[in-house]
PLY file of the C-alpha trace (Angstrom):
ply
format ascii 1.0
element vertex 77
property float x
property float y
property float z
element edge 76
property int vertex1
property int vertex2
end_header
-60.24 210.00 12.35
-59.72 209.52 16.01
-62.37 207.80 18.03
-64.89 209.36 20.27
-64.76 207.37 23.62
-67.55 209.84 25.14
-70.01 208.07 23.17
-69.26 204.33 23.44
-71.07 201.75 21.36
-74.13 200.86 22.55
-75.65 197.10 22.84
-76.85 196.89 19.10
-73.84 198.29 17.80
-71.74 195.99 20.26
-73.42 193.05 18.74
-73.22 194.05 15.07
-69.24 194.09 15.98
-69.22 191.05 17.36
-70.88 189.64 14.34
-68.27 191.04 11.73
-65.41 190.07 14.09
-66.80 186.38 13.78
-67.24 186.69 10.30
-63.67 188.15 9.36
-62.26 185.87 11.94
-63.79 182.83 10.29
-62.63 183.95 6.61
-59.20 184.58 8.23
-58.67 181.15 9.79
-60.01 179.23 7.14
-59.23 180.39 3.58
-58.11 184.34 3.71
-59.93 187.08 3.54
-60.24 188.95 0.83
-61.66 192.62 -0.19
-64.78 191.35 -1.89
-65.72 189.83 1.57
-64.99 192.53 3.82
-67.25 194.59 1.15
-70.10 192.43 1.65
-69.65 192.03 5.46
-69.64 196.16 5.82
-72.65 196.14 3.03
-74.73 193.85 5.44
-73.84 196.03 8.64
-74.24 199.61 6.99
-77.65 199.47 6.09
-78.60 198.61 9.93
-80.28 201.28 11.61
-78.04 201.57 14.54
-74.86 201.35 12.11
-72.27 204.69 13.44
-69.14 205.79 12.10
-67.89 205.12 15.53
-69.03 201.51 14.84
-67.33 201.74 11.05
-64.14 202.50 12.73
-64.08 200.07 15.25
-64.47 197.35 12.05
-61.59 199.08 10.82
-59.84 198.46 13.67
-60.71 194.93 13.85
-59.64 194.54 10.35
-56.41 195.55 11.21
-56.12 193.60 14.03
-57.10 190.17 12.46
-55.25 190.99 9.13
-52.37 192.80 10.30
-50.19 193.92 6.86
-53.36 193.83 4.80
-55.02 196.99 3.54
-59.08 197.23 3.21
-60.82 199.95 2.38
-64.50 200.50 2.60
-67.02 203.31 2.01
-69.52 204.49 4.69
-72.54 206.23 2.87
0 1
1 2
2 3
3 4
4 5
5 6
6 7
7 8
8 9
9 10
10 11
11 12
12 13
13 14
14 15
15 16
16 17
17 18
18 19
19 20
20 21
21 22
22 23
23 24
24 25
25 26
26 27
27 28
28 29
29 30
30 31
31 32
32 33
33 34
34 35
35 36
36 37
37 38
38 39
39 40
40 41
41 42
42 43
43 44
44 45
45 46
46 47
47 48
48 49
49 50
50 51
51 52
52 53
53 54
54 55
55 56
56 57
57 58
58 59
59 60
60 61
61 62
62 63
63 64
64 65
65 66
66 67
67 68
68 69
69 70
70 71
71 72
72 73
73 74
74 75
75 76
């Protein structure tokens, strides 16, 4: 799915993405990232009123950057 750059993340979504990055980076550098970790982080964020498909795509991109070669999947309802 291509990102729609005409609609960038708003300030609250940027904060959520930064929090996600921090959590993922901490897990990766300390003891590794599991699928359960990812699902927990996603579950925390996806109930936020500012969640969007664009934000979820940014999170997927961040996972790919911080954990190259690992495949994670999560659902966005």
